[in-house]
N, C-alpha and C positions, 0 to 999 in steps of 0.2 A: 504494500500500500504506500502511495507516494507521500513524502514528508510535506508538512505545511511550509509555505513560503519558499518552496523549491519548485522550479518550473511553473511559475505562475500560480502559486498557492494551491498546488494539487494535493494529493493524499499525504497526510502526516504519519495459510494453514491447505466352465460350461457345465453345464449339467454334468454330474458324475456319470461316466459311461460304464454302467454295470449291465452285464448281459443277464436278461431276465429268464428264469426257468419256470415254465408253467407246470402246474401239477394237474393231474386228472387225465382226460382223454387225449389221444394222439391227434395231431393236426390233420391227419388224413381221414377223419370222420370215424375213428375207432378201429381201423384196420390194423391188426398187429403186424409189426415188422418181423421179417425172418430173423431168427435168433442170431444167425451167424453173419448178418448183413454188415459189411465193413462200414458202409456209410452211416447206418444207424448207430453202430458202436462208436464210431469216431465222433459223431455229433454229440452223443450223450456224454462221452468222456470229456470233450472240449468244454461243454457247459459246466460240468462239475469241477473241472480243473482251472477254470478261468481265474486268474490272479486278481486280488484286490488292487485298486488303483494305488500307485505309489504315493508316499507322503510328499508334500511339497517341501523341498529343501529349505531349512531355516535354522539359523544358529542364534540362540538367544544371548550369546556372548561374543559378538563380532569384535575383532581386534581394533577396528577403526570405523569412524562414521564421517560422512561428508553430507552437509545439509544444503539443499537447494530450495529456492523460494523467493519470498518477497520480504517486506518490512516486518512482518510478524516474526519470521525466523531470525531477522537481524535484531530483534528487540527494540525497534524504533520507539522513541518516546517513553520507554519503560523506566529509564533512570534519570534523564534530564531532557529538557525540551529540544526538539529538532535534531536529535542525535540518535544514532544506532547504539545499542548496548548489548553486544553479542554475549557478554558474560552472563546474561539472564535468559538467553535463548532456550526455548523448550527443547531444542534439538542438540545443541552443542555447548550450552552454557556451563561455566565453571563454578558459578555460585552455588554453594551447598544447599541453600534453602530452596532453590528452584528444582533441584533433582532432575536435571536434563536427561534426555534419552541416552546420551553418551555416558553419563555417570551411572545411570541405573543399569545399563547393559555392561558396565565395567570395561568400556572400550578404552584402550590406552591412548589413542590419538583421535583428533577430530579436526575438521576443516569446515568453516562456515562460508560458503561461496554464494549464499543468497544475496539479493540486491534490493534495497529499498526502492520501490516503484516498479519492480519487475512484473511482467505479464507472462502468459504462457509462451509467447513468441520469444522470450528471452531464455527459456529453459534450455534450449539446445546449447547455447554458449556456456551456461553454467554446467551442463553435463560434461562438456569437453574439458572445462577447467577441473571439475571433480575427478574425471577419469585419470588425469595426470598423477593423482595421489594414490590411485589403485585402492580405494577404500573397500572394506568388507561389507559396509552397509551404506546406502544412500537414502536420505529422507527427503520427501518432497511435499511442500505446502504451497500451492500456487493457484491463482485464479480470481482472487478478490478484486484485483485491479482490472481484470477483464470485464467485471460487472460494474465497478465503481468508475463510471465515466460521466460525461456531461448529461447523459440521458439514455434511455433504453435504445434509441436508434444507433448510438455509437458503441454499444457493448460488442465485445468480440462474439462473432457468430459461433454457434455450437459446432458447426462443421469445421471451422477454422481451429477452434479450440481442440477438437479431436485430432486433427491433422498434426498440429504442433506437439501436442502431448504424446501422441503415438510415435512421432519421429524421435523425440527425446528418449523415450523408453526403449525403442528399438536400438538406438545408438548405444545406450548404456548396457543393454544385454548383449549386444554384439561385441563391444569393446571390453566389457567386464563380465564375462559369462558366469563367474562364480559369485558376483556381488549381489546381495539381496537388497530389495528396494521397499521402503515403507512409505505409503502414500496416504496423506491426510486429506480429509474432506475440507471444503471451504466453509468457514463459519457462516451462520445465518445472519446476513446483513439486516434483515427486517427486524430481528430481535434487537439488534443494536439500536435501531431507530426507536423501537417500542419502549425500551427501558431508559434510553438516554434523553428522550424528548422532554421529560419532566425536569431536566436539569437546565436552568437558565444559562449558566456559564457554558455548558457543553453545546447548547444550541447556538450561542454566539460564535464559538469556535468553528462549528460546522459551517457557518455562513462564509468562512474564509475560503471555502471550496472543497470541503472534505466529502468525498463520495456523493456528489450532488444527485446522481441518479437515484439514490436511496434517501439521503439525508437532507436534500434541498427542500426548502419550504416545510420544515419539520412540523409546524403546527397545523398545516392544512389537512383537513379530512374530506376534501372535495372528492368527487368521483374521479377526476383526472389524477389527483395525487395518489389516491388509493390504487388506481390502475397502473400508475408508474411504479409504485413500490412492488406491486404484485408481479409486474413484468421482470423486475430485477430479481426478486426471489425465485421466480420460475427459472430464470436463466442460471442462477446459482445451482438450483436443483438439477438442471440439465447438465451443467458442468460436472457436478459430482457423479452423475450417472456415467459420464464419459470416463472419469477417473477410475471408477470401479470396473467398468467394462474393459478398458484397455489394460489395466493392471491384471485383471483376471486371466488374460491370455498368456501370462508369463508365470512359470513355476516359481521363480524366485521373487515374486512381487506380492505384497500384502497391502490391501486397502482397508481403511479403518471402518468400513461399513456405514459411514455417516456419523461416526461418534462425535467428531468435532462439530459438524453441522447441527447435530441434535443437542449439544450441550447447552444447558440453560444458564449461561453466565449472567452475572450481576454487575451493577455499576462499580462495586468494590473491586472488580477485576479489570477495570479499564484505566488507562492512563488519565490522570487529572489534567494533563496538558492538552489533550485533544479529544477525550471521551470517545475514543475510537479504537486505538491499539491496546492490546493487553498490557497491563502493568506486570510487575514481578509475580504477583499472586496469580494473575491470569496465565502467565507463562508456566507457572508451576502446575496449574490445572491442565493445560495442554500437554505438558510432559507426562502427567499421570494418565490421561486418557490414551495417549499414544503408546506409552509403555505397556499398558494392558494389552494392546494389540500386538506389540513386539514380543511379549512374553507368552502369548497364546501357545498351546500345544500345537504340534505340527498338524497341518490340515491335509486332507486328501485333495488330489487334483480334481479340477472340474469347477 
């Protein structure tokens, strides 16, 4: 999410393929097969011996972590105004109270290559930068800036979002075939509006140009304003669907299943400098949500 007063006061996270065996009558209408029939014997044996889908490879203690994304991952406005604070980043932060993914997974090294203001179009460059470090895990939280634009008409299209995200994941898996990837859903921007609009200071800060597609004219409950906010929320939901679908195609990728989007954060978890970005407490909650995903038992493919 883009910082305040920067760039014109812009912004200051398949089905399991199991062979089914029918019980009961035979598919030929009840005609018994010849006992010694090779085809019947082979088919029956194959069905019984079909192996279970392999577990998706996942190491809950990766040696290193590289974080990709936007200002949330950079800890923007979490420690002081108009500044990144990567030491409190949910992904790679070193501050003990935050309990970042890196510290919870006991990774020895980490790199935060996220960029304040980044959109999904910037993910490929971040992936190339991260690949140079050969991390054991990559975390990705991207997409809020694609929805936080001047209005619904200028939001990144879902098709473009898919193309760019798919390209970044394909590159990572080709370049780092043994690296696992943890993908976070985009936070619910409409909740940000709903809980923050009662704060007079926060609304004044939002008027400086913070996510106008959602936060502009915060007091308006007109039909047009409601439709605008609904369009932004729908786009975030669509982006999150893309994140899950694309991630699901790779054995070494995990999506949070909408955990970050569904989290009911409060104003005490927002920066008091912009009432938009997570503060240190908010970063701690993000770390806890995503650590729960990272520590899940191994999943089956599909």
